[in-house]
C-alpha positions in Angstrom: 21.8 21.2 -16.8 22.3 23.7 -14.0 23.9 26.2 -16.5 21.0 25.8 -18.8 18.5 26.5 -16.0 20.5 29.5 -14.8 20.6 30.9 -18.3 16.8 30.5 -18.6 16.3 32.3 -15.4 18.5 35.2 -16.6 16.5 35.4 -19.9 13.2 35.3 -18.0 14.3 38.2 -15.8 15.5 40.2 -18.8 12.2 39.7 -20.6 10.3 40.8 -17.6 12.4 43.9 -17.1 12.2 45.0 -20.8 8.4 44.3 -20.9 7.9 46.3 -17.7 9.9 49.2 -19.1 7.8 49.2 -22.2 4.6 49.2 -20.2 5.9 52.1 -18.0 6.7 54.0 -21.2 3.1 53.8 -22.3 1.9 54.9 -18.8 4.3 57.9 -18.7 3.7 59.0 -22.3 0.5 61.1 -21.6 2.2 63.0 -18.8 3.7 66.5 -19.1 6.9 65.3 -17.6 7.4 62.8 -20.4 6.4 65.2 -23.1 9.0 67.8 -22.0 11.8 65.2 -21.6 11.0 63.6 -24.9 11.0 66.8 -26.9 14.5 67.6 -25.5 15.7 64.1 -26.4 14.3 64.4 -29.9 15.9 67.8 -30.4 19.3 66.4 -29.2 18.9 63.4 -31.5 18.3 65.5 -34.6 22.0 66.3 -35.0 23.1 62.7 -34.3 23.6 59.9 -36.8 20.4 58.1 -35.9 18.2 61.2 -35.9 14.9 61.4 -34.1 13.5 58.5 -36.1 16.2 56.2 -34.8 15.5 57.3 -31.2 11.7 56.7 -31.7 12.4 53.2 -33.1 14.8 52.2 -30.3 12.5 53.5 -27.5 9.1 52.6 -28.8 9.5 49.7 -31.2 12.7 47.8 -30.3 11.7 46.6 -26.8 9.0 44.3 -28.1 11.4 43.0 -30.8 14.0 42.4 -28.1 11.5 40.4 -26.0 10.7 38.2 -29.0 14.4 37.6 -29.8 15.1 36.7 -26.2 12.0 34.6 -26.0 13.1 32.5 -29.0 16.4 31.9 -27.3 14.6 30.9 -24.1 12.3 28.5 -25.9 15.3 26.9 -27.6 16.9 26.3 -24.3 13.7 25.0 -22.8 13.1 22.6 -25.7 16.4 20.9 -25.0 15.3 19.9 -21.6 13.9 16.4 -21.0 10.5 16.1 -19.4 10.8 15.8 -15.7 8.1 14.8 -13.2 9.8 17.0 -10.6 8.5 20.1 -12.4 5.0 20.0 -11.1 2.7 22.8 -12.0 1.2 25.1 -9.4 -2.2 25.9 -10.7 -3.3 29.2 -9.1 -6.8 30.6 -8.7 -6.1 33.0 -11.5 -5.9 30.0 -14.0 -9.4 28.9 -13.1 -12.4 29.9 -15.3 -14.5 32.8 -13.9 -16.7 33.4 -16.9 -18.0 30.3 -18.7 -21.0 31.5 -20.7 -20.0 34.7 -22.5 -19.5 36.1 -26.0 -15.8 35.4 -25.8 -16.1 31.9 -24.4 -14.5 30.7 -21.2 -12.4 33.4 -19.5 -9.9 32.6 -16.8 -9.1 34.8 -13.8 -5.7 35.9 -15.3 -7.4 36.8 -18.6 -10.0 38.9 -16.8 -7.3 40.6 -14.7 -5.4 41.4 -17.9 -8.5 42.9 -19.5 -9.3 45.0 -16.4 -5.7 46.3 -16.3 -5.8 47.2 -20.0 -9.2 49.0 -19.5 -7.7 50.9 -16.6 -4.7 51.8 -18.8 -7.0 53.1 -21.5 -8.9 55.2 -18.9 -5.6 56.6 -17.5 -4.4 57.5 -21.0 -7.7 59.3 -21.8 -7.8 61.1 -18.4 -4.2 62.3 -18.6 -4.5 63.7 -22.2 -7.9 65.3 -21.6 -6.8 67.0 -18.4 -3.8 68.4 -20.1 -5.9 69.6 -23.1 -8.6 71.2 -21.0 -6.1 73.1 -18.9 -4.4 74.6 -22.0 -7.6 75.4 -23.9 -5.7 76.5 -27.0 -8.3 77.5 -29.7 -8.3 76.0 -33.2 -8.0 79.2 -35.1 -9.2 77.8 -38.5 -12.5 76.6 -37.0 -13.1 79.3 -34.3 -14.5 76.9 -31.8 -16.3 77.8 -28.6 -15.6 76.0 -25.3 -17.9 73.0 -25.6 -16.9 72.5 -29.2 -13.3 72.6 -28.4 -13.7 70.1 -25.5 -15.8 67.8 -27.7 -13.2 67.9 -30.5 -10.3 67.2 -28.1 -12.3 64.3 -26.6 -12.7 62.8 -30.1 -9.1 63.4 -30.9 -7.9 61.5 -27.9 -10.1 58.5 -28.8 -7.7 58.1 -31.6 -4.9 57.5 -29.1 -6.9 54.7 -27.5 -7.3 53.1 -31.0 -3.5 53.5 -31.4 -2.9 51.6 -28.1 -5.2 48.8 -29.3 -3.4 48.6 -32.7 0.0 48.3 -30.9 -1.1 44.9 -29.6 -3.6 43.9 -32.4 -1.2 41.9 -34.6 0.8 40.1 -31.9 -1.8 37.4 -31.3 -2.0 36.4 -35.0 1.8 36.3 -35.5 1.5 32.5 -34.8 5.2 31.8 -35.4 6.4 34.4 -33.0 7.1 33.7 -29.4 5.1 36.3 -27.5 2.1 34.1 -26.6 4.0 30.8 -26.8 6.1 32.0 -23.9 3.0 32.0 -21.6 1.7 28.7 -23.0 -1.1 30.0 -25.2 -1.8 28.3 -28.5 -2.7 30.2 -31.7 -6.4 29.4 -31.6 -6.7 30.6 -28.0 -5.0 33.9 -28.7 -7.4 34.7 -31.7 -10.0 36.0 -29.3 -7.5 38.6 -28.0 -7.1 39.7 -31.6 -10.9 39.9 -31.9 -11.2 41.9 -28.7 -8.5 44.4 -29.6 -9.7 44.8 -33.2 -13.3 45.5 -32.0 -12.0 48.0 -29.4 -9.7 49.7 -32.0 -12.6 50.1 -34.5 -14.9 51.4 -31.8 -12.4 54.1 -30.7 -11.5 54.9 -34.3 -15.1 55.4 -35.2 -15.7 57.7 -32.2 -12.5 59.6 -33.3 -13.7 60.0 -36.9 -17.3 60.8 -36.2 -16.6 63.5 -33.6 -14.2 65.2 -35.9 -16.7 65.1 -38.8 -19.4 66.4 -36.4 -17.4 69.5 -35.5 -16.5 70.1 -39.2 -20.2 69.8 -40.0 -21.5 72.3 -37.4 -18.8 74.8 -38.6 -19.8 74.2 -42.2 -16.3 73.2 -43.1 -17.0 69.5 -44.0 -16.5 69.9 -47.7 -13.3 71.8 -47.2 -11.7 69.5 -44.7 -12.8 66.1 -45.8 -10.7 66.1 -49.0 -7.6 67.7 -47.5 -4.2 66.0 -47.9 -1.9 68.3 -46.0 1.8 68.6 -46.7 2.5 68.5 -42.9 0.6 67.3 -39.8 -2.4 65.0 -39.8 -3.6 64.0 -43.3 -7.4 64.0 -43.0 -8.2 62.1 -46.2 -5.7 59.3 -45.3 -7.5 58.9 -41.9 -10.9 58.7 -43.6 -9.6 56.0 -46.0 -8.1 54.0 -43.1 -11.3 54.3 -41.1 -13.5 53.1 -43.9 -11.1 50.2 -44.7 -11.0 49.2 -41.0 -14.8 49.2 -40.8 -15.1 47.0 -43.9 -12.6 44.5 -42.4 -14.5 44.5 -39.1 -18.0 44.1 -40.5 -17.0 41.2 -42.8 -15.4 39.5 -39.8 -18.6 39.4 -37.7 -19.6 35.8 -36.9 -22.8 36.1 -38.9 -20.9 36.9 -42.1 -17.7 35.0 -41.4 -19.5 31.7 -41.0 -21.7 32.0 -44.0 -19.3 33.9 -46.3 -15.9 32.8 -45.3 -14.3 33.7 -48.6 -15.6 37.3 -48.2 -14.2 37.5 -44.7 -10.8 36.0 -45.8 -10.2 38.2 -48.8 -11.4 41.5 -47.2 -9.1 40.8 -44.2 -6.1 41.3 -46.5 -7.1 45.0 -46.7 -5.1 45.4 -43.6 -2.2 46.5 -45.9 -4.3 49.4 -47.1 -5.4 50.2 -43.6 -1.8 50.3 -42.2 -0.4 52.4 -45.0 -3.1 55.1 -44.7 -2.9 54.9 -41.0 0.8 55.9 -41.3 0.0 58.8 -43.6 -2.7 60.0 -41.2 -0.8 59.9 -37.9 2.8 60.4 -39.1 5.9 58.5 -38.3 6.2 59.5 -34.7 2.9 57.8 -33.7 3.6 54.9 -36.1 6.7 53.8 -34.2 4.4 53.0 -31.2 2.7 50.2 -33.3 5.6 49.4 -35.6 7.0 46.4 -33.7 3.8 44.4 -34.0 3.6 45.2 -37.8 7.2 44.2 -38.4 6.9 40.9 -36.5 3.6 40.1 -38.2 5.1 40.8 -41.6 8.1 38.6 -40.9 5.8 35.8 -39.6 3.6 36.1 -42.7 6.6 35.9 -45.1 8.2 33.1 -43.3 5.0 31.1 -43.5 4.9 31.7 -47.3 8.4 30.4 -47.6 7.7 27.3 -45.5 4.6 26.4 -47.6 6.7 26.4 -50.8 7.4 24.0 -52.4 4.3 22.0 -51.6 4.0 18.3 -50.8 1.4 15.6 -51.7 -1.1 13.4 -49.9 0.0 9.8 -49.3 -3.4 8.5 -48.6 -6.9 9.5 -47.5 -9.7 7.6 -45.7 -13.4 8.4 -45.9 -15.2 8.0 -42.6 -19.0 7.5 -42.2 -19.2 10.8 -40.3 -18.7 12.9 -43.4 -15.1 13.3 -42.4 -11.9 12.4 -44.2 -8.6 11.4 -42.7 -5.6 12.8 -44.6 -2.1 11.3 -44.3 0.8 13.5 -45.4 4.5 12.8 -45.5 6.8 14.6 -43.1 10.5 14.9 -42.4 11.7 12.4 -39.8 13.4 15.2 -37.9 10.1 17.2 -37.6 8.7 16.8 -34.0 5.6 18.4 -32.6 3.7 18.3 -29.4 0.2 16.9 -28.8 -2.7 19.2 -29.7 -0.6 20.9 -32.4 -2.3 22.5 -35.4 -1.3 22.6 -39.1 -2.7 24.9 -41.8 -3.5 23.3 -45.2 -4.0 24.8 -48.6 -5.2 22.7 -51.6 -4.3 24.8 -54.7 -6.8 22.8 -56.9 -9.6 24.1 -54.6 -8.3 27.6 -53.8 -4.9 29.1 -54.4 -5.2 31.5 -51.4 -7.3 29.9 -48.7 -5.6 28.3 -45.6 -7.5 26.3 -43.1 -6.3 25.1 -39.6 -6.7 21.4 -38.5 -5.6 19.6 -35.4 -3.0 16.9 -35.9 -4.4 13.5 -34.8 -1.1 11.5 -35.0 2.0 11.4 -32.8 5.6 11.7 -34.0 6.5 9.1 -31.4 4.3 6.6 -33.2 5.2 7.5 -36.8 8.1 9.8 -37.7 7.4 9.8 -41.4 3.7 10.7 -41.6 1.3 13.2 -40.1 -2.5 12.8 -40.1 -5.4 15.2 -39.8 -9.2 14.8 -39.7 -11.3 17.1 -41.9 -15.1 17.3 -41.5 -17.2 18.2 -44.5 -19.1 21.3 -43.4 -18.3 24.3 -45.7 -17.6 25.0 -49.3 -13.8 24.3 -49.0 -14.1 21.1 -46.9 -17.0 19.9 -49.1 -14.8 20.3 -52.2 -12.0 18.4 -50.5 -14.3 15.6 -49.5 -15.7 15.3 -53.0 -12.2 15.1 -54.5 -11.3 12.2 -52.2 -14.7 10.6 -52.8 -14.0 10.8 -56.6 -10.6 9.2 -56.1 -12.2 6.3 -54.1 -14.9 5.8 -56.6 -12.4 5.5 -59.4 -11.3 2.2 -58.1 -7.6 2.7 -59.1 -4.9 1.2 -56.9 -3.2 4.5 -56.8 -5.0 7.8 -57.5 -3.4 10.7 -59.2 -1.3 12.8 -56.8 -3.1 15.7 -55.0 -0.7 18.7 -54.4 -1.1 20.3 -51.0 0.7 23.0 -49.1 1.4 22.7 -45.4 2.2 25.4 -42.8 3.1 24.6 -39.3 2.8 22.7 -37.1 2.0 25.1 -34.3 1.6 23.9 -30.8 2.3 24.6 -27.1 6.0 25.0 -26.3 5.5 22.4 -23.5 3.0 19.7 -22.6 2.7 20.4 -18.9 -0.7 18.7 -18.7 1.0 15.4 -19.4 2.8 15.5 -16.1 -0.4 14.8 -14.1 -1.2 11.2 -12.9 -4.8 11.5 -14.1 -6.5 13.3 -16.9 -10.2 14.0 -17.6 -10.7 14.8 -21.3 -14.0 16.2 -22.5 -14.8 16.6 -26.3 -17.7 17.1 -28.6 -18.0 16.3 -32.3 -15.0 17.1 -34.4 -13.5 18.7 -31.3 -12.2 15.3 -30.4 -9.2 15.6 -32.8 -6.7 17.3 -30.4 -7.2 14.5 -27.9 -6.4 11.8 -30.5 -2.8 13.0 -30.7 -2.6 13.3 -26.9 -3.8 9.7 -26.4 -1.4 8.4 -29.1 1.5 10.2 -27.4 0.6 8.7 -24.0 0.0 5.2 -25.5 3.3 5.2 -27.2 5.1 6.3 -24.0 3.4 3.5 -22.1 4.6 1.0 -24.6 8.1 2.3 -24.1 7.7 2.0 -20.3 8.1 5.7 -19.7 6.7 6.7 -16.3 6.5 10.5 -16.7 3.0 10.4 -18.2 -0.6 10.0 -16.9 -1.6 6.4 -16.2 -5.4 7.1 -15.6 -7.4 8.8 -18.3 -11.1 9.2 -18.8 -12.4 10.4 -22.2 -16.0 11.8 -22.3 -17.1 12.2 -25.9 -20.4 13.7 -26.8 -21.8 13.7 -30.3 -25.1 14.2 -32.1 -25.0 11.1 -34.3 -23.5 7.6 -33.7 -21.6 7.7 -37.0 -19.2 10.2 -35.4 -17.8 7.4 -33.2 -15.6 6.2 -36.0 -13.5 9.3 -35.4 -11.9 7.2 -32.6 -10.5 4.9 -35.3 -6.9 6.1 -34.8 -6.8 5.2 -31.0 -8.6 1.9 -31.3 -5.3 0.0 -31.0 -4.7 1.7 -27.7 -8.1 0.5 -26.4 -7.3 -3.0 -27.5 -3.8 -3.2 -25.9 -4.6 -1.8 -22.5 -4.0 -5.1 -20.9 -0.4 -5.0 -22.2 0.6 -1.8 -20.4 -0.1 0.3 -17.3 -2.5 2.7 -19.0 -6.0 2.8 -17.6 -8.1 4.4 -20.3 -11.9 4.6 -20.0 -14.0 6.0 -22.9 -17.6 7.0 -22.3 -19.5 8.1 -25.5 -22.8 10.0 -25.4 -25.0 10.1 -28.6 -27.4 12.9 -27.8 -29.8 12.8 -30.8 -30.4 9.1 -31.1 -32.6 6.9 -28.9 -31.4 3.4 -28.2 -30.4 1.1 -25.4 -26.8 1.7 -24.0 -24.2 -0.6 -25.6 -20.5 -1.2 -25.4 -17.9 -0.3 -28.0 -17.5 -4.0 -28.7 -21.1 -4.3 -29.9 -21.0 -1.0 -31.8 -17.9 -2.0 -33.8 -19.8 -4.9 -35.3 -22.2 -2.5 -36.9 -19.5 0.0 -38.0 -19.6 0.8 -41.8 -16.4 0.1 -43.7 -13.7 2.8 -43.9 -12.8 3.5 -47.5 -9.1 4.3 -48.2 -7.4 5.6 -51.3 -3.6 5.7 -51.8 -2.1 8.5 -54.0 0.8 8.1 -56.4 4.0 9.2 -54.5 6.4 9.3 -57.5 6.3 13.1 -57.9 6.8 13.6 -54.1 10.2 15.4 -53.8 9.6 17.4 -50.6 8.2 16.5 -47.3 6.7 18.6 -44.6 9.6 20.0 -42.6 7.9 22.3 -40.2 8.6 25.9 -39.1 12.0 27.5 -38.7 14.0 26.7 -35.6 13.8 29.0 -32.6 17.4 30.3 -33.0 16.8 31.0 -36.7 13.6 32.9 -35.9 15.5 34.9 -33.3 18.1 35.7 -35.9 15.5 36.9 -38.4 13.8 39.2 -35.9 17.1 40.7 -34.8 18.5 41.0 -38.3 15.4 42.7 -39.7 15.4 45.4 -36.9 19.1 46.2 -37.6 18.6 46.4 -41.4 15.6 48.6 -40.8 17.5 51.0 -38.6 20.5 51.2 -41.1 18.2 51.7 -44.1 16.3 54.4 -42.2 19.5 56.2 -41.4 20.8 56.0 -44.9 17.6 57.1 -46.6 17.0 60.0 -44.1 20.5 61.3 -44.8 20.0 61.1 -48.5 16.7 62.9 -48.7 16.7 65.2 -45.6 20.2 66.6 -46.1 19.4 67.5 -49.7 16.3 69.4 -48.6 18.1 71.1 -45.7 20.8 72.3 -48.1 18.1 73.9 -50.2 16.4 75.5 -47.2 13.1 73.7 -47.8 11.2 71.4 -45.5 10.1 67.9 -46.6 6.4 67.1 -46.7 5.4 64.6 -44.0 4.5 62.0 -46.6 8.1 61.9 -47.7 9.2 60.8 -44.2 6.4 58.2 -44.2 7.6 56.8 -47.6 11.1 56.6 -46.2 9.8 54.5 -43.3 7.9 52.2 -45.7 11.0 51.8 -47.9 13.1 51.0 -44.9 10.5 48.5 -43.7 10.4 46.8 -47.1 14.2 46.6 -47.4 14.5 45.1 -43.9 11.8 42.4 -44.5 13.0 41.5 -48.0 16.6 41.2 -47.0 15.8 39.1 -43.9 13.4 36.8 -45.8 15.8 36.3 -48.7 18.5 35.3 -46.2 16.3 32.7 -44.5 14.9 31.6 -47.8 18.3 30.8 -49.2 19.3 28.9 -46.1 16.1 26.9 -46.2 16.5 26.1 -49.9 20.0 24.9 -49.4 18.8 22.7 -46.5 16.0 21.3 -48.5 18.3 20.4 -51.4 20.4 18.4 -49.0 17.4 16.7 -47.5 15.6 15.7 -50.7 14.7 12.1 -50.4 11.4 11.0 -52.1 9.1 9.2 -49.8 8.0 5.9 -51.3 4.7 4.6 -50.2 5.2 2.0 -47.5 2.0 3.0 -45.8 0.0 0.3 -44.1 -3.3 1.4 -42.8 -3.7 1.4 -39.1 -6.2 -0.6 -37.2 -9.6 -0.2 -38.8 -12.9 -0.6 -36.9 -14.4 -2.9 -39.4 -11.4 -5.2 -39.6 -10.9 -5.9 -35.9 -12.1 -8.9 -34.0 -13.5 -7.2 -31.0 -11.5 -7.7 -27.9 -12.8 -8.1 -24.3 -11.1 -4.9 -23.3 -13.7 -3.0 -25.3 -16.5 -4.1 -23.0 -15.6 -1.5 -20.4 -16.1 1.4 -22.8 -19.7 2.3 -23.0 -22.0 4.1 -25.5 -25.0 5.9 -24.2 -27.9 7.1 -26.3 -30.3 10.0 -25.9 -28.6 11.6 -22.9 -25.8 14.1 -22.0 -22.9 13.5 -19.7 -23.6 14.0 -16.0 -20.4 15.8 -15.1 -21.1 16.2 -11.4 -21.5 12.5 -11.1 -18.4 11.8 -13.2 -16.2 14.1 -11.2 -17.5 12.9 -7.9 -16.9 9.3 -8.9 -13.4 10.1 -10.0 -12.7 11.8 -6.7 -13.8 8.7 -4.8 -11.5 6.5 -7.0 -8.6 8.8 -6.4 -9.1 8.7 -2.7 -9.3 4.9 -2.9 -6.0 4.7 -4.8 -4.3 7.2 -2.4 -5.3 5.4 0.8 
């Protein structure tokens, strides 16, 4: 145990040192000192086996990949540790929310500090480059610019570097299988807003960069000449224009007003990122591309690994229609697949859409059932409405077993640790379908209490607010916990607030008597050959990231020697797009080889693990089939009002003081 902890400490220090070095590199890059030293290093590397491309990759790209590889190893070691109550969490002031009502939601002190530091970095980058440019004042001969025109054009050019800095981080938050954000305890859905912030900033700076250049061309009457140029060397103008237009299309269709009403449009146009990245490479050249390459490689590996995981698909075991226009889906899973509470899986139903994936919180706990996983889906959009109608049709058919419904599963993705479960008391607040993450949490705690485990909370209060009373049946999966409280040490209090209905307050015992029946349909499991087995292990992910970077470097060296030596022998210089194509080919070779290797290993493992799951499913406690217990009397349902959080928190503090003294 001590060896494991010491190794984790070493890995932490190593990740901090590499990350700090990479940040310092970005800070030094705009300076004259770095420019001179880097030119000398590149000139020396030209005659070496790796070439200047290998040097750029190792200095600019590899540090992030190295942090990810080390991070996976660290997460593997940490996952082997047992939960310990001695590891209390020290919540600092930086973890507390400082902005509650804002366009990006709740923002903590640490997030605000990171945003401020990033803005300062962008300001420093702009200042350093502009100061250097204005001191040189080298005229652009082809345009014959005067002083203000030159300064304006240089200002616009440097906005492109700020867009490049945003792009370097843009894809890291959405590489949900990678370890960057999991290392600091952030879940995928929380890191999405960082992707939104970085994407908006990148498009803003790119637009300023493009418009300022077009403006200078326009006033010099060179717009028609310049706008269609595809130069053999240097910046390719036409490629930059295509990249900018593509980026604007992606950004506009991702705005909330469009994304919520036209999700399919948002989803499909977002895949234009491939076009954007290719033309971005042709525009900036390979030297600048290595600054953002690590995020692109990790995102591509993550994307391909997710495709492999989702094939072959599995099938639904059963589905239950709830009165709240929601459906509970039950899928089979491999007994060895474990996940933490609040985890999320992505589902695709090919009979509805062959391309759309949608995330849903897991409502079950592997501690309760190691062969099944359940999710709740509310019928709100086109995709969820189609799924609900399919289940409704199967229920209405009246068959004992409906025809199997193929489904693809990706995930689960969840926090690397459940540190919040180490507290003695929890206050859970949820609204509407947002209740689902807490259902898995409560099932995990309830299962642990039945096993007499002491390393979990014993006092929990759940505050649930909803518009309509029909949503209360979303609590169906934890009803057995409420009924069996007297048999364990768990003190769970549920307070439900129905905000848009007027009625006298009741208890859950009274409400259950009026609860409509839950309709359940079982699906034919005979064609079920594969179960949900989860994402790849941490060590295998580390191997994929490390192997791909090595293959990329080797492919880059081989292709460069093949093409550049041939040109050098003829005395001609390669066009810049040839170097860019070599980079794209090396990237393709690296990703394909790595994914083929992991795909073969996964296929062999699945062949060994094939064991059709026969339906032994017995539906859990249903609200309408329970003889209401006296323990339900203490759980209240309030109508026409919202929770009084000040009163609730004050009351809980008094209770805690009473228990303490």
